[in-house]
Structures are given as C-alpha cells and as structure tokens.
N, CA, C, O and CB atoms as a CASP TS submission, in Angstrom:
PFRMAT TS
TARGET T0000
AUTHOR 0000-0000-0000
METHOD Language model
MODEL 1
PARENT N/A
ATOM      1  N   MET     1       0.993  -1.236  -0.027  1.00  0.00           N
ATOM      2  CA  MET     1       0.034   0.188  -0.091  1.00  0.00           C
ATOM      3  C   MET     1       0.811   1.306   0.013  1.00  0.00           C
ATOM      4  O   MET     1       1.672   1.318   0.893  1.00  0.00           O
ATOM      5  CB  MET     1      -1.058   0.363   1.086  1.00  0.00           C
ATOM      6  N   THR     2       0.675   2.291  -0.742  1.00  0.00           N
ATOM      7  CA  THR     2       1.402   3.471  -0.941  1.00  0.00           C
ATOM      8  C   THR     2       1.149   4.254   0.193  1.00  0.00           C
ATOM      9  O   THR     2       0.190   3.942   0.899  1.00  0.00           O
ATOM     10  CB  THR     2       1.081   4.169  -2.173  1.00  0.00           C
ATOM     11  N   ASP     3       1.731   5.061   0.441  1.00  0.00           N
ATOM     12  CA  ASP     3       1.641   6.350   1.545  1.00  0.00           C
ATOM     13  C   ASP     3       0.314   7.160   1.272  1.00  0.00           C
ATOM     14  O   ASP     3      -0.588   7.421   2.067  1.00  0.00           O
ATOM     15  CB  ASP     3       3.033   7.514   1.366  1.00  0.00           C
ATOM     16  N   GLN     4       0.428   7.472   0.001  1.00  0.00           N
ATOM     17  CA  GLN     4      -1.221   8.134  -0.398  1.00  0.00           C
ATOM     18  C   GLN     4      -2.506   7.253  -0.066  1.00  0.00           C
ATOM     19  O   GLN     4      -3.515   7.728   0.454  1.00  0.00           O
ATOM     20  CB  GLN     4      -1.387   8.369  -2.146  1.00  0.00           C
ATOM     21  N   GLN     5      -2.363   5.964  -0.412  1.00  0.00           N
ATOM     22  CA  GLN     5      -3.408   5.178   0.016  1.00  0.00           C
ATOM     23  C   GLN     5      -3.456   4.787   1.336  1.00  0.00           C
ATOM     24  O   GLN     5      -4.592   4.441   1.662  1.00  0.00           O
ATOM     25  CB  GLN     5      -3.469   4.153  -0.670  1.00  0.00           C
ATOM     26  N   LEU     6      -2.474   4.702   2.385  1.00  0.00           N
ATOM     27  CA  LEU     6      -2.352   4.723   3.611  1.00  0.00           C
ATOM     28  C   LEU     6      -3.118   6.028   4.259  1.00  0.00           C
ATOM     29  O   LEU     6      -3.992   5.886   5.114  1.00  0.00           O
ATOM     30  CB  LEU     6      -0.943   4.623   3.854  1.00  0.00           C
ATOM     31  N   ALA     7      -2.752   7.158   3.825  1.00  0.00           N
ATOM     32  CA  ALA     7      -3.258   8.475   4.404  1.00  0.00           C
ATOM     33  C   ALA     7      -4.852   8.496   3.815  1.00  0.00           C
ATOM     34  O   ALA     7      -5.744   8.799   4.608  1.00  0.00           O
ATOM     35  CB  ALA     7      -2.224   9.924   3.835  1.00  0.00           C
ATOM     36  N   LEU     8      -5.180   8.177   2.452  1.00  0.00           N
ATOM     37  CA  LEU     8      -6.927   8.315   2.675  1.00  0.00           C
ATOM     38  C   LEU     8      -7.540   7.071   3.296  1.00  0.00           C
ATOM     39  O   LEU     8      -8.714   7.200   3.641  1.00  0.00           O
ATOM     40  CB  LEU     8      -7.799   8.512   1.149  1.00  0.00           C
ATOM     41  N   GLU     9      -7.072   6.105   3.467  1.00  0.00           N
ATOM     42  CA  GLU     9      -7.622   5.019   4.367  1.00  0.00           C
ATOM     43  C   GLU     9      -7.846   5.416   5.529  1.00  0.00           C
ATOM     44  O   GLU     9      -8.895   5.122   6.103  1.00  0.00           O
ATOM     45  CB  GLU     9      -6.870   3.934   4.520  1.00  0.00           C
ATOM     46  N   ALA    10      -6.918   6.142   6.075  1.00  0.00           N
ATOM     47  CA  ALA    10      -7.094   6.512   7.558  1.00  0.00           C
ATOM     48  C   ALA    10      -7.827   8.003   7.616  1.00  0.00           C
ATOM     49  O   ALA    10      -8.125   8.332   8.764  1.00  0.00           O
ATOM     50  CB  ALA    10      -5.523   6.542   8.364  1.00  0.00           C
ATOM     51  N   ILE    11      -8.129   8.855   6.697  1.00  0.00           N
ATOM     52  CA  ILE    11      -9.209   9.748   6.457  1.00  0.00           C
ATOM     53  C   ILE    11     -10.420   9.298   6.276  1.00  0.00           C
ATOM     54  O   ILE    11     -11.373   9.978   6.657  1.00  0.00           O
ATOM     55  CB  ILE    11      -9.011  10.442   5.505  1.00  0.00           C
ATOM     56  N   SER    12     -10.599   8.127   5.690  1.00  0.00           N
ATOM     57  CA  SER    12     -11.869   7.574   5.357  1.00  0.00           C
ATOM     58  C   SER    12     -12.268   7.022   6.753  1.00  0.00           C
ATOM     59  O   SER    12     -13.359   7.314   7.243  1.00  0.00           O
ATOM     60  CB  SER    12     -11.818   6.449   4.133  1.00  0.00           C
ATOM     61  N   ASN    13     -11.511   6.343   7.290  1.00  0.00           N
ATOM     62  CA  ASN    13     -11.715   5.471   8.734  1.00  0.00           C
ATOM     63  C   ASN    13     -12.116   6.993   9.669  1.00  0.00           C
ATOM     64  O   ASN    13     -13.229   7.241  10.131  1.00  0.00           O
ATOM     65  CB  ASN    13      -9.858   4.378   9.434  1.00  0.00           C
ATOM     66  N   ALA    14     -11.296   7.583   9.743  1.00  0.00           N
ATOM     67  CA  ALA    14     -11.746   8.870  10.550  1.00  0.00           C
ATOM     68  C   ALA    14     -13.131   9.532  10.220  1.00  0.00           C
ATOM     69  O   ALA    14     -13.957   9.725  11.112  1.00  0.00           O
ATOM     70  CB  ALA    14     -10.693   9.981  10.323  1.00  0.00           C
ATOM     71  N   GLN    15     -13.327   9.824   9.107  1.00  0.00           N
ATOM     72  CA  GLN    15     -14.640  10.248   8.989  1.00  0.00           C
ATOM     73  C   GLN    15     -15.893   9.446   9.279  1.00  0.00           C
ATOM     74  O   GLN    15     -16.959  10.037   9.450  1.00  0.00           O
ATOM     75  CB  GLN    15     -14.726  10.615   7.843  1.00  0.00           C
ATOM     76  N   LEU    16     -15.812   8.128   9.341  1.00  0.00           N
ATOM     77  CA  LEU    16     -16.752   6.931   9.715  1.00  0.00           C
ATOM     78  C   LEU    16     -17.035   7.115  11.053  1.00  0.00           C
ATOM     79  O   LEU    16     -18.187   7.100  11.485  1.00  0.00           O
ATOM     80  CB  LEU    16     -16.161   5.481   9.501  1.00  0.00           C
ATOM     81  N   ILE    17     -15.715   7.346  11.974  1.00  0.00           N
ATOM     82  CA  ILE    17     -15.824   7.507  13.240  1.00  0.00           C
ATOM     83  C   ILE    17     -16.572   9.085  13.788  1.00  0.00           C
ATOM     84  O   ILE    17     -17.358   9.157  14.733  1.00  0.00           O
ATOM     85  CB  ILE    17     -14.370   7.263  13.693  1.00  0.00           C
ATOM     86  N   LEU    18     -16.135  10.200  12.994  1.00  0.00           N
ATOM     87  CA  LEU    18     -16.948  11.159  13.262  1.00  0.00           C
ATOM     88  C   LEU    18     -18.256  11.036  12.955  1.00  0.00           C
ATOM     89  O   LEU    18     -19.077  11.506  13.742  1.00  0.00           O
ATOM     90  CB  LEU    18     -16.551  12.120  12.790  1.00  0.00           C
ATOM     91  N   GLU    19     -18.653  10.437  11.857  1.00  0.00           N
ATOM     92  CA  GLU    19     -19.980  10.054  11.607  1.00  0.00           C
ATOM     93  C   GLU    19     -20.822   9.685  12.827  1.00  0.00           C
ATOM     94  O   GLU    19     -21.970  10.059  13.067  1.00  0.00           O
ATOM     95  CB  GLU    19     -19.951   8.971  10.708  1.00  0.00           C
ATOM     96  N   GLU    20     -20.066   8.909  13.529  1.00  0.00           N
ATOM     97  CA  GLU    20     -20.828   7.984  14.502  1.00  0.00           C
ATOM     98  C   GLU    20     -20.699   8.966  15.698  1.00  0.00           C
ATOM     99  O   GLU    20     -21.509   8.859  16.618  1.00  0.00           O
ATOM    100  CB  GLU    20     -20.129   6.324  14.775  1.00  0.00           C
ATOM    101  N   TYR    21     -19.912   9.738  15.735  1.00  0.00           N
ATOM    102  CA  TYR    21     -19.885  10.658  16.986  1.00  0.00           C
ATOM    103  C   TYR    21     -21.149  11.841  16.857  1.00  0.00           C
ATOM    104  O   TYR    21     -21.727  12.375  17.803  1.00  0.00           O
ATOM    105  CB  TYR    21     -18.256  11.460  17.070  1.00  0.00           C
ATOM    106  N   LEU    22     -21.341  12.029  15.666  1.00  0.00           N
ATOM    107  CA  LEU    22     -22.344  13.100  15.198  1.00  0.00           C
ATOM    108  C   LEU    22     -23.668  12.565  15.197  1.00  0.00           C
ATOM    109  O   LEU    22     -24.522  13.445  15.088  1.00  0.00           O
ATOM    110  CB  LEU    22     -22.050  13.637  13.794  1.00  0.00           C
ATOM    111  N   GLN    23     -24.164  11.259  15.295  1.00  0.00           N
ATOM    112  CA  GLN    23     -25.321  10.680  15.358  1.00  0.00           C
ATOM    113  C   GLN    23     -25.999  11.276  16.419  1.00  0.00           C
ATOM    114  O   GLN    23     -25.208  11.905  17.122  1.00  0.00           O
ATOM    115  CB  GLN    23     -25.232   9.340  15.450  1.00  0.00           C
ATOM    116  N   PRO    24     -27.084  11.325  16.792  1.00  0.00           N
ATOM    117  CA  PRO    24     -28.073  12.074  17.595  1.00  0.00           C
ATOM    118  C   PRO    24     -28.155  10.802  18.988  1.00  0.00           C
ATOM    119  O   PRO    24     -28.365  11.039  20.178  1.00  0.00           O
ATOM    120  CB  PRO    24     -29.794  12.422  16.529  1.00  0.00           C
ATOM    121  N   CYS    25     -27.952   9.683  18.438  1.00  0.00           N
ATOM    122  CA  CYS    25     -28.429   8.571  19.633  1.00  0.00           C
ATOM    123  C   CYS    25     -27.244   8.658  20.660  1.00  0.00           C
ATOM    124  O   CYS    25     -26.116   9.002  20.306  1.00  0.00           O
ATOM    125  CB  CYS    25     -28.615   6.782  19.012  1.00  0.00           C
ATOM    126  N   PRO    26     -27.546   8.345  21.874  1.00  0.00           N
ATOM    127  CA  PRO    26     -26.601   8.115  23.100  1.00  0.00           C
ATOM    128  C   PRO    26     -25.174   7.305  22.755  1.00  0.00           C
ATOM    129  O   PRO    26     -25.184   6.145  22.344  1.00  0.00           O
ATOM    130  CB  PRO    26     -27.462   7.213  24.238  1.00  0.00           C
ATOM    131  N   LYS    27     -24.334   7.831  22.907  1.00  0.00           N
ATOM    132  CA  LYS    27     -23.019   7.064  22.459  1.00  0.00           C
ATOM    133  C   LYS    27     -21.922   7.454  23.742  1.00  0.00           C
ATOM    134  O   LYS    27     -22.052   8.264  24.659  1.00  0.00           O
ATOM    135  CB  LYS    27     -22.395   7.688  20.722  1.00  0.00           C
ATOM    136  N   ASP    28     -20.880   6.600  23.428  1.00  0.00           N
ATOM    137  CA  ASP    28     -19.783   6.705  24.489  1.00  0.00           C
ATOM    138  C   ASP    28     -18.293   7.295  23.694  1.00  0.00           C
ATOM    139  O   ASP    28     -17.435   6.676  23.064  1.00  0.00           O
ATOM    140  CB  ASP    28     -19.553   5.015  25.237  1.00  0.00           C
ATOM    141  N   ASN    29     -18.425   8.796  24.046  1.00  0.00           N
ATOM    142  CA  ASN    29     -17.615   9.466  23.470  1.00  0.00           C
ATOM    143  C   ASN    29     -16.150   9.278  23.902  1.00  0.00           C
ATOM    144  O   ASN    29     -15.238   9.866  23.321  1.00  0.00           O
ATOM    145  CB  ASN    29     -18.052  10.642  23.569  1.00  0.00           C
ATOM    146  N   ALA    30     -15.957   8.478  24.896  1.00  0.00           N
ATOM    147  CA  ALA    30     -14.760   8.140  25.173  1.00  0.00           C
ATOM    148  C   ALA    30     -14.117   6.975  24.378  1.00  0.00           C
ATOM    149  O   ALA    30     -12.932   6.971  24.046  1.00  0.00           O
ATOM    150  CB  ALA    30     -14.773   7.920  26.445  1.00  0.00           C
ATOM    151  N   LEU    31     -15.098   5.881  24.070  1.00  0.00           N
ATOM    152  CA  LEU    31     -14.734   5.000  23.329  1.00  0.00           C
ATOM    153  C   LEU    31     -14.586   5.477  21.575  1.00  0.00           C
ATOM    154  O   LEU    31     -13.959   4.834  20.733  1.00  0.00           O
ATOM    155  CB  LEU    31     -15.713   3.933  23.679  1.00  0.00           C
ATOM    156  N   ILE    32     -15.297   6.679  21.352  1.00  0.00           N
ATOM    157  CA  ILE    32     -15.418   7.116  20.007  1.00  0.00           C
ATOM    158  C   ILE    32     -13.994   7.863  19.729  1.00  0.00           C
ATOM    159  O   ILE    32     -13.645   8.150  18.584  1.00  0.00           O
ATOM    160  CB  ILE    32     -16.772   8.097  19.808  1.00  0.00           C
ATOM    161  N   LEU    33     -13.278   8.123  20.775  1.00  0.00           N
ATOM    162  CA  LEU    33     -12.125   9.110  20.903  1.00  0.00           C
ATOM    163  C   LEU    33     -11.130   8.122  20.763  1.00  0.00           C
ATOM    164  O   LEU    33     -10.208   8.359  19.983  1.00  0.00           O
ATOM    165  CB  LEU    33     -12.001  10.037  22.288  1.00  0.00           C
ATOM    166  N   GLU    34     -11.158   6.883  21.479  1.00  0.00           N
ATOM    167  CA  GLU    34     -10.248   5.623  21.427  1.00  0.00           C
ATOM    168  C   GLU    34      -9.962   5.602  20.108  1.00  0.00           C
ATOM    169  O   GLU    34      -8.815   5.798  19.705  1.00  0.00           O
ATOM    170  CB  GLU    34     -10.855   4.227  21.911  1.00  0.00           C
ATOM    171  N   LYS    35     -11.093   5.336  19.217  1.00  0.00           N
ATOM    172  CA  LYS    35     -11.266   4.681  17.984  1.00  0.00           C
ATOM    173  C   LYS    35     -10.345   5.693  17.023  1.00  0.00           C
ATOM    174  O   LYS    35      -9.301   5.358  16.464  1.00  0.00           O
ATOM    175  CB  LYS    35     -12.956   4.520  17.553  1.00  0.00           C
ATOM    176  N   LEU    36     -10.851   6.752  16.975  1.00  0.00           N
ATOM    177  CA  LEU    36     -10.144   8.227  16.362  1.00  0.00           C
ATOM    178  C   LEU    36      -8.667   7.909  16.725  1.00  0.00           C
ATOM    179  O   LEU    36      -7.960   7.585  15.771  1.00  0.00           O
ATOM    180  CB  LEU    36     -10.740   9.914  17.219  1.00  0.00           C
ATOM    181  N   VAL    37      -8.263   7.938  17.583  1.00  0.00           N
ATOM    182  CA  VAL    37      -6.822   8.224  18.213  1.00  0.00           C
ATOM    183  C   VAL    37      -6.260   6.809  17.492  1.00  0.00           C
ATOM    184  O   VAL    37      -5.217   6.813  16.839  1.00  0.00           O
ATOM    185  CB  VAL    37      -6.706   8.340  20.243  1.00  0.00           C
ATOM    186  N   GLU    38      -7.140   5.502  17.703  1.00  0.00           N
ATOM    187  CA  GLU    38      -6.065   4.665  17.239  1.00  0.00           C
ATOM    188  C   GLU    38      -6.342   4.562  15.626  1.00  0.00           C
ATOM    189  O   GLU    38      -5.705   3.610  15.174  1.00  0.00           O
ATOM    190  CB  GLU    38      -6.063   3.161  18.048  1.00  0.00           C
ATOM    191  N   VAL    39      -6.866   5.038  14.928  1.00  0.00           N
ATOM    192  CA  VAL    39      -6.692   5.222  13.484  1.00  0.00           C
ATOM    193  C   VAL    39      -5.731   6.149  13.183  1.00  0.00           C
ATOM    194  O   VAL    39      -4.971   5.742  12.305  1.00  0.00           O
ATOM    195  CB  VAL    39      -7.861   5.604  12.836  1.00  0.00           C
ATOM    196  N   LEU    40      -5.528   7.063  13.524  1.00  0.00           N
ATOM    197  CA  LEU    40      -4.701   8.397  13.523  1.00  0.00           C
ATOM    198  C   LEU    40      -3.267   8.252  14.292  1.00  0.00           C
ATOM    199  O   LEU    40      -2.493   9.204  14.184  1.00  0.00           O
ATOM    200  CB  LEU    40      -5.603   9.604  14.290  1.00  0.00           C
ATOM    201  N   GLU    41      -2.938   7.318  14.926  1.00  0.00           N
ATOM    202  CA  GLU    41      -2.007   7.053  15.568  1.00  0.00           C
ATOM    203  C   GLU    41      -1.305   5.805  15.246  1.00  0.00           C
ATOM    204  O   GLU    41      -0.581   5.294  16.100  1.00  0.00           O
ATOM    205  CB  GLU    41      -2.375   7.141  16.674  1.00  0.00           C
ATOM    206  N   ARG    42      -1.499   5.110  13.752  1.00  0.00           N
ATOM    207  CA  ARG    42      -0.915   3.701  13.396  1.00  0.00           C
ATOM    208  C   ARG    42       0.394   4.210  13.079  1.00  0.00           C
ATOM    209  O   ARG    42       0.545   5.182  12.340  1.00  0.00           O
ATOM    210  CB  ARG    42      -1.656   2.789  12.118  1.00  0.00           C
ATOM    211  N   PRO    43       1.459   3.508  13.679  1.00  0.00           N
ATOM    212  CA  PRO    43       2.656   3.570  13.248  1.00  0.00           C
ATOM    213  C   PRO    43       3.051   3.886  11.930  1.00  0.00           C
ATOM    214  O   PRO    43       3.783   4.820  11.603  1.00  0.00           O
ATOM    215  CB  PRO    43       3.091   2.614  13.509  1.00  0.00           C
ATOM    216  N   ALA    44       2.379   2.831  10.999  1.00  0.00           N
ATOM    217  CA  ALA    44       2.562   2.844   9.700  1.00  0.00           C
ATOM    218  C   ALA    44       1.777   4.156   9.066  1.00  0.00           C
ATOM    219  O   ALA    44       2.292   4.347   7.965  1.00  0.00           O
ATOM    220  CB  ALA    44       2.102   1.480   9.159  1.00  0.00           C
ATOM    221  N   LEU    45       1.012   4.883   9.245  1.00  0.00           N
ATOM    222  CA  LEU    45       0.181   6.133   9.014  1.00  0.00           C
ATOM    223  C   LEU    45       1.346   7.337   9.491  1.00  0.00           C
ATOM    224  O   LEU    45       1.601   8.315   8.788  1.00  0.00           O
ATOM    225  CB  LEU    45      -1.430   6.119  10.057  1.00  0.00           C
ATOM    226  N   ILE    46       1.882   7.105  10.600  1.00  0.00           N
ATOM    227  CA  ILE    46       2.494   8.195  11.008  1.00  0.00           C
ATOM    228  C   ILE    46       4.072   8.434  10.176  1.00  0.00           C
ATOM    229  O   ILE    46       4.649   9.495   9.942  1.00  0.00           O
ATOM    230  CB  ILE    46       2.573   8.013  12.607  1.00  0.00           C
ATOM    231  N   VAL    47       4.457   7.122   9.875  1.00  0.00           N
ATOM    232  CA  VAL    47       5.847   7.100   8.793  1.00  0.00           C
ATOM    233  C   VAL    47       5.272   7.638   7.575  1.00  0.00           C
ATOM    234  O   VAL    47       5.852   8.615   7.102  1.00  0.00           O
ATOM    235  CB  VAL    47       6.594   5.447   8.409  1.00  0.00           C
ATOM    236  N   ALA    48       4.265   7.204   6.985  1.00  0.00           N
ATOM    237  CA  ALA    48       3.625   7.532   5.320  1.00  0.00           C
ATOM    238  C   ALA    48       3.508   8.825   5.402  1.00  0.00           C
ATOM    239  O   ALA    48       3.999   9.486   4.487  1.00  0.00           O
ATOM    240  CB  ALA    48       2.055   6.877   4.790  1.00  0.00           C
ATOM    241  N   LEU    49       2.881   9.460   6.430  1.00  0.00           N
ATOM    242  CA  LEU    49       2.614  11.154   6.746  1.00  0.00           C
ATOM    243  C   LEU    49       3.758  11.758   6.842  1.00  0.00           C
ATOM    244  O   LEU    49       3.704  12.960   6.583  1.00  0.00           O
ATOM    245  CB  LEU    49       1.858  11.563   8.096  1.00  0.00           C
ATOM    246  N   SER    50       4.848  11.315   7.146  1.00  0.00           N
ATOM    247  CA  SER    50       6.292  11.807   7.585  1.00  0.00           C
ATOM    248  C   SER    50       6.968  11.823   6.387  1.00  0.00           C
ATOM    249  O   SER    50       7.661  12.818   6.176  1.00  0.00           O
ATOM    250  CB  SER    50       7.094  10.898   8.664  1.00  0.00           C
ATOM    251  N   ARG    51       6.924  10.756   5.356  1.00  0.00           N
ATOM    252  CA  ARG    51       7.571  10.607   4.206  1.00  0.00           C
ATOM    253  C   ARG    51       6.804  11.634   3.134  1.00  0.00           C
ATOM    254  O   ARG    51       7.479  12.444   2.499  1.00  0.00           O
ATOM    255  CB  ARG    51       7.573   9.050   3.812  1.00  0.00           C
ATOM    256  N   LEU    52       5.284  11.551   2.961  1.00  0.00           N
ATOM    257  CA  LEU    52       4.656  12.679   2.464  1.00  0.00           C
ATOM    258  C   LEU    52       4.878  14.010   2.512  1.00  0.00           C
ATOM    259  O   LEU    52       4.822  14.695   1.490  1.00  0.00           O
ATOM    260  CB  LEU    52       3.764  12.647   2.789  1.00  0.00           C
ATOM    261  N   GLN    53       5.155  14.518   3.718  1.00  0.00           N
ATOM    262  CA  GLN    53       5.390  15.749   4.373  1.00  0.00           C
ATOM    263  C   GLN    53       7.048  16.238   3.894  1.00  0.00           C
ATOM    264  O   GLN    53       7.453  17.398   3.815  1.00  0.00           O
ATOM    265  CB  GLN    53       5.157  15.485   6.128  1.00  0.00           C
ATOM    266  N   GLN    54       7.868  14.913   3.599  1.00  0.00           N
ATOM    267  CA  GLN    54       9.080  15.443   3.232  1.00  0.00           C
ATOM    268  C   GLN    54       9.453  15.781   1.726  1.00  0.00           C
ATOM    269  O   GLN    54      10.377  16.469   1.293  1.00  0.00           O
ATOM    270  CB  GLN    54       9.959  14.577   3.715  1.00  0.00           C
ATOM    271  N   GLN    55       8.285  14.970   0.950  1.00  0.00           N
ATOM    272  CA  GLN    55       8.549  15.116  -0.533  1.00  0.00           C
ATOM    273  C   GLN    55       7.686  16.278  -1.109  1.00  0.00           C
ATOM    274  O   GLN    55       7.654  16.544  -2.311  1.00  0.00           O
ATOM    275  CB  GLN    55       8.211  13.737  -1.315  1.00  0.00           C
ATOM    276  N   SER    56       6.880  17.054   0.002  1.00  0.00           N
ATOM    277  CA  SER    56       6.091  18.145  -0.496  1.00  0.00           C
ATOM    278  C   SER    56       7.259  19.386  -0.337  1.00  0.00           C
ATOM    279  O   SER    56       7.251  20.332  -1.125  1.00  0.00           O
ATOM    280  CB  SER    56       4.551  18.359   0.448  1.00  0.00           C
ATOM    281  N   ASN    57       8.254  19.283   0.756  1.00  0.00           N
ATOM    282  CA  ASN    57       9.163  20.013   0.919  1.00  0.00           C
ATOM    283  C   ASN    57      10.270  20.322  -0.252  1.00  0.00           C
ATOM    284  O   ASN    57      11.203  21.094  -0.031  1.00  0.00           O
ATOM    285  CB  ASN    57       9.608  19.536   1.952  1.00  0.00           C
TER
END
C-alpha cells in the first residue's frame, strides 16, 4: 500500500468515526475518541505522513 493510500484510508476511517460521533443517539464519547486516536496514531500512518511531508518540501 502506498503512503497516499494509507493516508486516504485513515481519513476515510476517521470520517466514519466522526459520523458515529455526530449521530443523535446516545454514545460513548470516550470510546469514539479511542477509535479515532487508534486510526490516526497507527505507526505505518505516521511514517507514511512523514514521508509525504518530506516529499512536499
């Protein structure tokens, strides 16, 4: 998977989690935040984003 694909997958996953948060039904906000952090703090994603940032400089 390319760096761009990893980034797009993470954004897509994060959007789904945020959609869950925005639903009017009762929810566990702490669990939703955990899910979001889990998606955005994946080591492969962090490395991919670092490489993408270096390429853009």
